[in-house]
ROGU-618944 format. One record per residue (C-alpha): residue in one letter; x, y, z. Coordinates in Angstrom, 2 decimals, padded with zeros to 5 digits. Layout:
kolmi nuke=A&x=X&y=Y&z=Z
...
***
This chain:
kolmi nuke=X&x=015.49&y=-001.62&z=-015.49
kolmi nuke=X&x=015.65&y=000.20&z=-012.23
kolmi nuke=X&x=013.22&y=-001.07&z=-009.60
kolmi nuke=X&x=012.63&y=000.30&z=-006.19
kolmi nuke=X&x=011.67&y=-002.07&z=-003.33
kolmi nuke=X&x=009.30&y=-001.11&z=-000.51
kolmi nuke=X&x=007.25&y=-002.79&z=002.09
kolmi nuke=X&x=003.84&y=-002.10&z=003.80
kolmi nuke=X&x=001.79&y=-003.21&z=006.62
kolmi nuke=X&x=-001.80&y=-002.62&z=008.03
kolmi nuke=X&x=-000.67&y=-003.03&z=011.49
kolmi nuke=X&x=-002.04&y=-006.50&z=011.71
kolmi nuke=X&x=-002.75&y=-007.60&z=015.36
kolmi nuke=X&x=-000.80&y=-010.75&z=016.35
kolmi nuke=X&x=-001.59&y=-012.97&z=019.34
kolmi nuke=X&x=000.26&y=-013.24&z=022.52
kolmi nuke=X&x=001.59&y=-016.57&z=024.18
kolmi nuke=X&x=-001.99&y=-017.20&z=025.58
kolmi nuke=X&x=-003.70&y=-016.79&z=022.25
kolmi nuke=X&x=-005.08&y=-013.30&z=023.01
kolmi nuke=X&x=-004.68&y=-010.31&z=020.83
kolmi nuke=X&x=-001.79&y=-008.18&z=021.53
kolmi nuke=X&x=-002.80&y=-004.59&z=022.49
kolmi nuke=X&x=-002.84&y=-002.29&z=019.53
kolmi nuke=X&x=-000.73&y=000.13&z=021.45
kolmi nuke=X&x=002.17&y=-002.49&z=021.31
kolmi nuke=X&x=001.39&y=-003.26&z=017.70
kolmi nuke=X&x=001.89&y=000.42&z=016.75
kolmi nuke=X&x=005.25&y=000.54&z=018.61
kolmi nuke=X&x=006.23&y=-002.55&z=016.74
kolmi nuke=X&x=005.36&y=-000.94&z=013.46
kolmi nuke=X&x=007.81&y=001.80&z=014.24
kolmi nuke=X&x=010.50&y=-000.70&z=014.96
kolmi nuke=X&x=009.77&y=-002.47&z=011.60
kolmi nuke=X&x=009.98&y=000.77&z=009.73
kolmi nuke=X&x=013.36&y=001.65&z=011.47
kolmi nuke=X&x=014.67&y=-001.80&z=010.29
kolmi nuke=X&x=013.54&y=-001.16&z=006.75
kolmi nuke=X&x=015.34&y=002.26&z=006.81
kolmi nuke=X&x=018.57&y=000.67&z=008.10
kolmi nuke=X&x=018.38&y=-001.86&z=005.24
kolmi nuke=X&x=018.07&y=000.79&z=002.62
kolmi nuke=X&x=014.62&y=-000.15&z=001.40
kolmi nuke=X&x=012.98&y=002.65&z=-000.53
kolmi nuke=X&x=009.43&y=002.89&z=000.82
kolmi nuke=X&x=007.54&y=002.10&z=003.95
kolmi nuke=X&x=003.74&y=002.24&z=003.93
kolmi nuke=X&x=000.95&y=001.72&z=006.44
kolmi nuke=X&x=-002.66&y=001.11&z=005.49
kolmi nuke=X&x=-005.67&y=002.83&z=007.10
kolmi nuke=X&x=-008.37&y=000.74&z=008.62
kolmi nuke=X&x=-010.97&y=001.14&z=011.40
kolmi nuke=X&x=-011.52&y=-002.45&z=012.71
kolmi nuke=X&x=-010.28&y=-004.73&z=015.44
kolmi nuke=X&x=-007.78&y=-006.71&z=013.42
kolmi nuke=X&x=-005.70&y=-003.86&z=012.09
kolmi nuke=X&x=-004.04&y=-001.24&z=014.50
kolmi nuke=X&x=-003.38&y=001.68&z=012.11
kolmi nuke=X&x=-006.38&y=004.11&z=011.95
kolmi nuke=X&x=-004.35&y=007.27&z=011.79
kolmi nuke=X&x=-001.46&y=006.53&z=009.36
kolmi nuke=X&x=-000.03&y=010.07&z=009.33
kolmi nuke=X&x=000.50&y=010.06&z=013.01
kolmi nuke=X&x=002.34&y=006.67&z=012.84
kolmi nuke=X&x=004.32&y=007.91&z=009.89
kolmi nuke=X&x=005.27&y=011.06&z=011.78
kolmi nuke=X&x=006.68&y=008.97&z=014.65
kolmi nuke=X&x=008.62&y=006.92&z=012.09
kolmi nuke=X&x=009.95&y=010.03&z=010.34
kolmi nuke=X&x=011.61&y=011.15&z=013.62
kolmi nuke=X&x=013.57&y=007.95&z=013.98
kolmi nuke=X&x=014.58&y=007.17&z=010.35
kolmi nuke=X&x=016.77&y=009.03&z=007.79
kolmi nuke=X&x=016.18&y=008.18&z=004.14
kolmi nuke=X&x=013.16&y=005.79&z=003.55
kolmi nuke=X&x=010.13&y=007.35&z=001.88
kolmi nuke=X&x=006.88&y=007.20&z=004.04
kolmi nuke=X&x=003.36&y=006.85&z=002.91
kolmi nuke=X&x=000.02&y=005.18&z=003.01
kolmi nuke=X&x=-001.29&y=001.82&z=001.53
kolmi nuke=X&x=-003.91&y=003.23&z=001.20
kolmi nuke=X&x=-005.56&y=006.40&z=002.32
kolmi nuke=X&x=-009.28&y=005.87&z=002.18
kolmi nuke=X&x=-010.12&y=009.29&z=000.58
kolmi nuke=X&x=-013.81&y=008.51&z=000.07
kolmi nuke=X&x=-014.38&y=008.81&z=003.84
kolmi nuke=X&x=-011.96&y=011.64&z=004.71
kolmi nuke=X&x=-011.75&y=015.35&z=003.95
kolmi nuke=X&x=-009.39&y=016.12&z=001.02
kolmi nuke=X&x=-008.25&y=019.41&z=002.65
kolmi nuke=X&x=-007.27&y=017.79&z=005.86
kolmi nuke=X&x=-005.59&y=014.87&z=004.11
kolmi nuke=X&x=-003.57&y=017.35&z=002.17
kolmi nuke=X&x=-002.67&y=019.26&z=005.24
kolmi nuke=X&x=-001.67&y=016.30&z=007.17
kolmi nuke=X&x=000.59&y=014.95&z=004.41
kolmi nuke=X&x=002.15&y=018.35&z=003.63
kolmi nuke=X&x=002.93&y=018.56&z=007.35
kolmi nuke=X&x=004.49&y=015.05&z=007.28
kolmi nuke=X&x=006.45&y=015.94&z=004.07
kolmi nuke=X&x=007.88&y=018.97&z=005.98
kolmi nuke=X&x=008.95&y=017.21&z=009.13
kolmi nuke=X&x=010.40&y=014.24&z=007.13
kolmi nuke=X&x=012.46&y=016.55&z=004.84
kolmi nuke=X&x=010.46&y=015.70&z=001.72
kolmi nuke=X&x=009.94&y=011.99&z=002.24
kolmi nuke=X&x=006.19&y=011.88&z=002.32
kolmi nuke=X&x=004.04&y=010.02&z=-000.22
kolmi nuke=X&x=000.35&y=009.25&z=-000.45
kolmi nuke=X&x=-001.39&y=006.37&z=-002.15
kolmi nuke=X&x=-005.00&y=007.21&z=-002.50
kolmi nuke=X&x=-007.61&y=004.52&z=-002.89
kolmi nuke=X&x=-011.17&y=003.33&z=-002.13
kolmi nuke=X&x=-010.00&y=000.79&z=000.41
kolmi nuke=X&x=-011.27&y=-002.73&z=000.65
kolmi nuke=X&x=-013.34&y=-002.44&z=003.86
kolmi nuke=X&x=-016.31&y=-000.05&z=004.48
kolmi nuke=X&x=-016.13&y=000.40&z=008.20
kolmi nuke=X&x=-015.12&y=004.11&z=007.84
kolmi nuke=X&x=-018.38&y=005.12&z=006.23
kolmi nuke=X&x=-020.78&y=004.60&z=009.16
kolmi nuke=X&x=-017.94&y=005.68&z=011.54
kolmi nuke=X&x=-017.69&y=009.07&z=009.87
kolmi nuke=X&x=-021.49&y=009.58&z=009.26
kolmi nuke=X&x=-021.21&y=008.83&z=005.48
kolmi nuke=X&x=-023.65&y=006.98&z=003.28
kolmi nuke=X&x=-022.29&y=003.79&z=001.65
kolmi nuke=X&x=-024.70&y=004.22&z=-001.19
kolmi nuke=X&x=-022.58&y=007.43&z=-002.15
kolmi nuke=X&x=-019.47&y=005.19&z=-002.51
kolmi nuke=X&x=-018.60&y=006.25&z=-006.10
kolmi nuke=X&x=-019.74&y=009.89&z=-005.78
kolmi nuke=X&x=-017.67&y=010.39&z=-002.62
kolmi nuke=X&x=-014.53&y=009.08&z=-004.11
kolmi nuke=X&x=-014.88&y=010.81&z=-007.61
kolmi nuke=X&x=-015.54&y=014.18&z=-006.02
kolmi nuke=X&x=-012.93&y=014.13&z=-003.29
kolmi nuke=X&x=-010.24&y=012.73&z=-005.82
kolmi nuke=X&x=-011.05&y=015.72&z=-007.98
kolmi nuke=X&x=-010.71&y=018.20&z=-005.13
kolmi nuke=X&x=-007.48&y=016.57&z=-003.91
kolmi nuke=X&x=-005.84&y=016.77&z=-007.36
kolmi nuke=X&x=-006.69&y=020.47&z=-007.42
kolmi nuke=X&x=-005.05&y=020.89&z=-004.05
kolmi nuke=X&x=-001.90&y=019.17&z=-005.46
kolmi nuke=X&x=-001.45&y=022.20&z=-007.81
kolmi nuke=X&x=-000.81&y=024.53&z=-004.72
kolmi nuke=X&x=-002.76&y=027.38&z=-006.07
kolmi nuke=X&x=-005.88&y=029.12&z=-004.94
kolmi nuke=X&x=-008.68&y=026.55&z=-005.32
kolmi nuke=X&x=-012.17&y=027.11&z=-006.43
kolmi nuke=X&x=-014.29&y=023.97&z=-006.28
kolmi nuke=X&x=-017.86&y=022.94&z=-005.72
kolmi nuke=X&x=-019.45&y=019.57&z=-005.14
kolmi nuke=X&x=-022.30&y=017.69&z=-003.47
kolmi nuke=X&x=-020.43&y=015.85&z=-000.73
kolmi nuke=X&x=-018.67&y=018.66&z=000.97
kolmi nuke=X&x=-018.86&y=022.49&z=001.02
kolmi nuke=X&x=-017.29&y=024.38&z=-001.81
kolmi nuke=X&x=-014.10&y=026.36&z=-001.87
kolmi nuke=X&x=-013.69&y=029.84&z=-003.38
kolmi nuke=X&x=-010.20&y=031.01&z=-004.30
kolmi nuke=X&x=-008.79&y=029.40&z=-001.14
kolmi nuke=X&x=-005.18&y=028.22&z=-000.48
kolmi nuke=X&x=-004.36&y=025.30&z=001.78
kolmi nuke=X&x=-001.36&y=025.30&z=004.21
kolmi nuke=X&x=001.42&y=024.40&z=004.78
kolmi nuke=X&x=002.74&y=024.37&z=001.24
kolmi nuke=X&x=005.15&y=021.78&z=-000.10
kolmi nuke=X&x=008.76&y=023.12&z=000.20
kolmi nuke=X&x=009.97&y=021.89&z=-003.04
kolmi nuke=X&x=008.28&y=020.17&z=-006.06
kolmi nuke=X&x=004.82&y=018.61&z=-005.25
kolmi nuke=X&x=003.36&y=016.02&z=-002.92
kolmi nuke=X&x=004.06&y=012.57&z=-004.41
kolmi nuke=X&x=000.60&y=011.04&z=-004.87
kolmi nuke=X&x=-000.26&y=007.57&z=-006.37
kolmi nuke=X&x=-003.61&y=005.99&z=-007.07
kolmi nuke=X&x=-004.12&y=002.48&z=-005.80
kolmi nuke=X&x=-006.40&y=000.30&z=-007.79
kolmi nuke=X&x=-007.51&y=-003.30&z=-007.71
kolmi nuke=X&x=-007.37&y=-003.82&z=-011.43
kolmi nuke=X&x=-010.67&y=-002.52&z=-012.81
kolmi nuke=X&x=-010.25&y=-000.67&z=-016.14
kolmi nuke=X&x=-012.23&y=002.30&z=-015.02
kolmi nuke=X&x=-010.01&y=002.79&z=-012.01
kolmi nuke=X&x=-006.89&y=002.47&z=-014.29
kolmi nuke=X&x=-008.17&y=004.96&z=-016.71
kolmi nuke=X&x=-009.19&y=007.48&z=-013.92
kolmi nuke=X&x=-005.56&y=007.36&z=-012.55
kolmi nuke=X&x=-004.33&y=008.40&z=-016.07
kolmi nuke=X&x=-006.84&y=010.99&z=-016.55
kolmi nuke=X&x=-005.61&y=012.79&z=-013.33
kolmi nuke=X&x=-002.02&y=012.24&z=-014.36
kolmi nuke=X&x=-001.13&y=010.29&z=-011.17
kolmi nuke=X&x=001.17&y=007.24&z=-010.87
kolmi nuke=X&x=-000.60&y=003.95&z=-010.65
kolmi nuke=X&x=-000.16&y=001.41&z=-007.77
kolmi nuke=X&x=-001.78&y=-002.09&z=-008.54
kolmi nuke=X&x=-002.84&y=-004.22&z=-005.63
kolmi nuke=X&x=-002.17&y=-007.84&z=-006.76
kolmi nuke=X&x=-003.42&y=-010.15&z=-004.04
kolmi nuke=X&x=-004.68&y=-013.22&z=-006.11
kolmi nuke=X&x=-004.21&y=-014.97&z=-009.40
kolmi nuke=X&x=-001.34&y=-014.70&z=-011.72
kolmi nuke=X&x=000.22&y=-011.28&z=-011.50
kolmi nuke=X&x=000.78&y=-011.45&z=-015.26
kolmi nuke=X&x=-002.92&y=-011.20&z=-015.77
kolmi nuke=X&x=-002.39&y=-007.52&z=-014.73
kolmi nuke=X&x=-000.19&y=-006.74&z=-017.70
kolmi nuke=X&x=-003.11&y=-005.53&z=-019.84
kolmi nuke=X&x=-003.95&y=-002.88&z=-017.14
kolmi nuke=X&x=-000.54&y=-001.57&z=-017.23
kolmi nuke=X&x=-000.77&y=-001.39&z=-021.02
kolmi nuke=X&x=-004.10&y=000.41&z=-020.69
kolmi nuke=X&x=-002.81&y=002.93&z=-018.24
kolmi nuke=X&x=000.09&y=003.83&z=-020.44
kolmi nuke=X&x=-002.14&y=004.24&z=-023.53
kolmi nuke=X&x=-004.54&y=006.29&z=-021.46
kolmi nuke=X&x=-001.82&y=008.57&z=-020.26
kolmi nuke=X&x=-000.95&y=009.24&z=-023.92
kolmi nuke=X&x=-004.50&y=009.90&z=-024.74
kolmi nuke=X&x=-004.97&y=012.35&z=-021.94
kolmi nuke=X&x=-001.70&y=014.11&z=-022.99
kolmi nuke=X&x=000.30&y=013.23&z=-019.91
kolmi nuke=X&x=003.98&y=012.20&z=-019.83
kolmi nuke=X&x=004.81&y=008.57&z=-018.99
kolmi nuke=X&x=004.45&y=007.99&z=-015.18
kolmi nuke=X&x=005.54&y=005.10&z=-012.83
kolmi nuke=X&x=003.65&y=002.04&z=-012.16
kolmi nuke=X&x=004.03&y=000.10&z=-008.94
kolmi nuke=X&x=002.59&y=-003.19&z=-007.45
kolmi nuke=X&x=001.70&y=-004.41&z=-004.12
kolmi nuke=X&x=001.49&y=-008.04&z=-003.06
kolmi nuke=X&x=001.56&y=-009.93&z=000.12
kolmi nuke=X&x=004.67&y=-011.93&z=001.00
kolmi nuke=X&x=006.77&y=-013.75&z=003.64
kolmi nuke=X&x=010.47&y=-014.75&z=003.58
kolmi nuke=X&x=012.36&y=-017.37&z=005.30
kolmi nuke=X&x=015.45&y=-019.47&z=004.67
kolmi nuke=X&x=013.81&y=-022.14&z=002.74
kolmi nuke=X&x=010.47&y=-022.29&z=000.60
kolmi nuke=X&x=009.04&y=-025.03&z=002.97
kolmi nuke=X&x=009.82&y=-023.09&z=006.05
kolmi nuke=X&x=008.26&y=-019.96&z=004.68
kolmi nuke=X&x=005.07&y=-021.72&z=003.57
kolmi nuke=X&x=004.72&y=-023.57&z=006.75
kolmi nuke=X&x=005.27&y=-020.56&z=009.01
kolmi nuke=X&x=002.91&y=-018.32&z=007.06
kolmi nuke=X&x=000.04&y=-020.80&z=006.42
kolmi nuke=X&x=-001.82&y=-020.77&z=009.88
kolmi nuke=X&x=-001.73&y=-016.98&z=009.95
kolmi nuke=X&x=-002.67&y=-016.29&z=006.36
kolmi nuke=X&x=-005.46&y=-018.95&z=006.33
kolmi nuke=X&x=-006.86&y=-017.63&z=009.62
kolmi nuke=X&x=-006.84&y=-014.05&z=008.24
kolmi nuke=X&x=-008.40&y=-015.13&z=005.00
kolmi nuke=X&x=-011.10&y=-017.10&z=007.00
kolmi nuke=X&x=-011.92&y=-014.22&z=009.17
kolmi nuke=X&x=-012.40&y=-011.76&z=006.33
kolmi nuke=X&x=-014.07&y=-014.43&z=004.30
kolmi nuke=X&x=-016.77&y=-014.94&z=006.79
kolmi nuke=X&x=-017.71&y=-011.23&z=006.55
kolmi nuke=X&x=-017.76&y=-011.44&z=002.72
kolmi nuke=X&x=-019.20&y=-015.00&z=002.13
kolmi nuke=X&x=-015.93&y=-016.56&z=000.80
kolmi nuke=X&x=-015.42&y=-020.19&z=000.87
kolmi nuke=X&x=-012.62&y=-021.16&z=003.35
kolmi nuke=X&x=-009.03&y=-021.26&z=001.88
kolmi nuke=X&x=-007.72&y=-024.75&z=001.35
kolmi nuke=X&x=-004.06&y=-025.75&z=001.68
kolmi nuke=X&x=-004.12&y=-026.62&z=-002.12
kolmi nuke=X&x=-005.32&y=-023.04&z=-003.02
kolmi nuke=X&x=-002.77&y=-021.59&z=-000.66
kolmi nuke=X&x=000.04&y=-023.67&z=-002.25
kolmi nuke=X&x=-001.21&y=-022.59&z=-005.69
kolmi nuke=X&x=-001.32&y=-018.94&z=-004.60
kolmi nuke=X&x=002.21&y=-019.35&z=-003.22
kolmi nuke=X&x=003.54&y=-021.18&z=-006.37
kolmi nuke=X&x=005.76&y=-019.74&z=-009.17
kolmi nuke=X&x=002.77&y=-018.02&z=-010.89
kolmi nuke=X&x=000.80&y=-017.00&z=-007.77
kolmi nuke=X&x=000.47&y=-013.62&z=-006.31
kolmi nuke=X&x=001.78&y=-014.45&z=-002.73
kolmi nuke=X&x=005.54&y=-013.78&z=-002.54
kolmi nuke=X&x=006.33&y=-016.62&z=-000.03
kolmi nuke=X&x=009.47&y=-018.58&z=-000.01
kolmi nuke=X&x=013.16&y=-018.40&z=000.21
kolmi nuke=X&x=014.98&y=-015.19&z=-000.79
kolmi nuke=X&x=015.74&y=-016.53&z=-004.24
kolmi nuke=X&x=012.20&y=-017.76&z=-004.86
kolmi nuke=X&x=010.72&y=-014.35&z=-003.80
kolmi nuke=X&x=013.31&y=-012.49&z=-005.85
kolmi nuke=X&x=012.32&y=-014.49&z=-008.97
kolmi nuke=X&x=008.70&y=-013.86&z=-008.49
kolmi nuke=X&x=009.26&y=-010.02&z=-008.02
kolmi nuke=X&x=011.40&y=-009.89&z=-011.07
kolmi nuke=X&x=008.84&y=-011.86&z=-013.08
kolmi nuke=X&x=006.11&y=-009.36&z=-012.39
kolmi nuke=X&x=008.43&y=-006.34&z=-012.57
kolmi nuke=X&x=009.45&y=-007.27&z=-016.10
kolmi nuke=X&x=005.93&y=-008.14&z=-017.27
kolmi nuke=X&x=004.38&y=-004.95&z=-016.10
kolmi nuke=X&x=007.56&y=-002.75&z=-016.46
kolmi nuke=X&x=007.34&y=-001.69&z=-012.76
kolmi nuke=X&x=009.11&y=001.24&z=-011.15
kolmi nuke=X&x=008.43&y=-000.17&z=-007.70
kolmi nuke=X&x=007.37&y=-003.25&z=-005.91
kolmi nuke=X&x=005.90&y=-003.23&z=-002.36
kolmi nuke=X&x=005.55&y=-006.33&z=-000.31
kolmi nuke=X&x=002.93&y=-006.43&z=002.58
kolmi nuke=X&x=005.01&y=-008.18&z=005.13
kolmi nuke=X&x=002.40&y=-008.55&z=007.92
kolmi nuke=X&x=-000.24&y=-011.24&z=007.72
kolmi nuke=X&x=-002.83&y=-011.50&z=010.28
kolmi nuke=X&x=-001.60&y=-013.02&z=013.59
kolmi nuke=X&x=002.01&y=-013.50&z=012.23
kolmi nuke=X&x=004.20&y=-012.49&z=015.24
kolmi nuke=X&x=006.36&y=-009.35&z=015.22
kolmi nuke=X&x=009.53&y=-011.47&z=015.45
kolmi nuke=X&x=008.74&y=-013.28&z=012.32
kolmi nuke=X&x=007.85&y=-010.07&z=010.48
kolmi nuke=X&x=011.31&y=-008.62&z=011.42
kolmi nuke=X&x=012.96&y=-011.68&z=010.17
kolmi nuke=X&x=011.21&y=-011.54&z=006.88
kolmi nuke=X&x=012.05&y=-007.79&z=006.46
kolmi nuke=X&x=015.69&y=-008.54&z=007.25
kolmi nuke=X&x=015.92&y=-011.16&z=004.56
kolmi nuke=X&x=013.92&y=-008.85&z=002.11
kolmi nuke=X&x=016.54&y=-006.18&z=002.56
kolmi nuke=X&x=019.69&y=-008.18&z=002.85
kolmi nuke=X&x=019.04&y=-011.08&z=000.43
kolmi nuke=X&x=016.01&y=-010.41&z=-001.90
kolmi nuke=X&x=016.92&y=-006.86&z=-002.81
kolmi nuke=X&x=020.48&y=-007.76&z=-004.09
kolmi nuke=X&x=019.15&y=-010.73&z=-005.93
kolmi nuke=X&x=016.46&y=-008.72&z=-007.61
kolmi nuke=X&x=019.03&y=-006.14&z=-008.68
kolmi nuke=X&x=021.33&y=-008.85&z=-010.18
kolmi nuke=X&x=018.43&y=-010.55&z=-012.01
kolmi nuke=X&x=017.26&y=-007.40&z=-013.57
kolmi nuke=X&x=020.78&y=-006.69&z=-014.86
kolmi nuke=X&x=020.79&y=-010.05&z=-016.80
***
C-alpha cells in the first residue's frame, strides 16, 4: 500500500531560558522554518491548526501557509483544522483558493469543529448553536466547492442567490477533508458530503478506530460515492532511542495535558498513563525511528490509510527539539515505513 506522510503543528508556545513563554511572533517564524525543513525532506503535507488562545500561536493559518508557500517547492499545505463553525464559508473558500493559486495548487483544507471553543465568543457567536453552525456552514462550503453559481439559505448567515465566489481554482477542485474525533455521526456526515476523512487519534489504541474506517467506507457506498482516502493524525516525537524520546517529551507533554485538563476537569496525567500511551498499542508516536515507524505501519494497515500526519509540536517542547524530530521523521521514519509496507 502507498502511504503519504505529513506533519502538523498548532504553533505551540515554548519557554525561553528564563522559563517565560517565547513571543508568538518568534513561534510563527519558527513554524515557517519547520515547514521549510519538511519540504526539504520530501514529506507530503504540512498542516497548521487554528486556535485563539495564549498557548498556541496560529490564529490565521492561511497567512502562515502563504508565507510557507513562498519558501517551499513541493510540500502540500493545509490546516489541522479550520474551525468552520466560527468562520464564514465564503471567506474561508476565498482564502484557500488564493493560497492554492500562489502555491501552484498545493493548498488543502481540513474542516472540523475544533476541540476548543474560544472562537465562539471572540467572533460573537453563540455556543448553543454549535451543531447548527457547523452543519449549515459545512453545507454551504460543499456547495462552494462545486465552483458554480450558488443559491443557498440558512439561519446562521445571510443567503446567496446565484452568486459565484472568486478566485476560482485553476485546475480540479480544492482538496478538502473533514476532520473527526471518531463519533459515528461525524464519520457518516463526511461520507454523505463525499469528502475524504481525517481521523484525530490522540488516545487509546488506534486500532479501536478501525470500525469507524469501515463505517465510512460503507457509508460512501450507500451515498453513491466512489472510494475516498482516509487519513489519521496523532501526536508524536522522535529521538535516537525510545528512552531518550520518552524522557525528553514527558515534561512538555504532561504540562500541556495538565494545563488543558484544568480547563476541562481532567485528572492529571501520571507517568504510568503516559508510558501506556507511548507503548506499542498507544496513540502517542514517541520513540526511536524504528519504534515510531512500526506504530505508524500498525495503524496504517489496520485502517487502510492513505496518509498519516504526526503532530510534532507538544506544548513547551523547544523549537530545536521539534526540528530534530522532523529530521528523523523524514530521514529515518519515512524510509522505514515504506520498507515495512512493502513486506
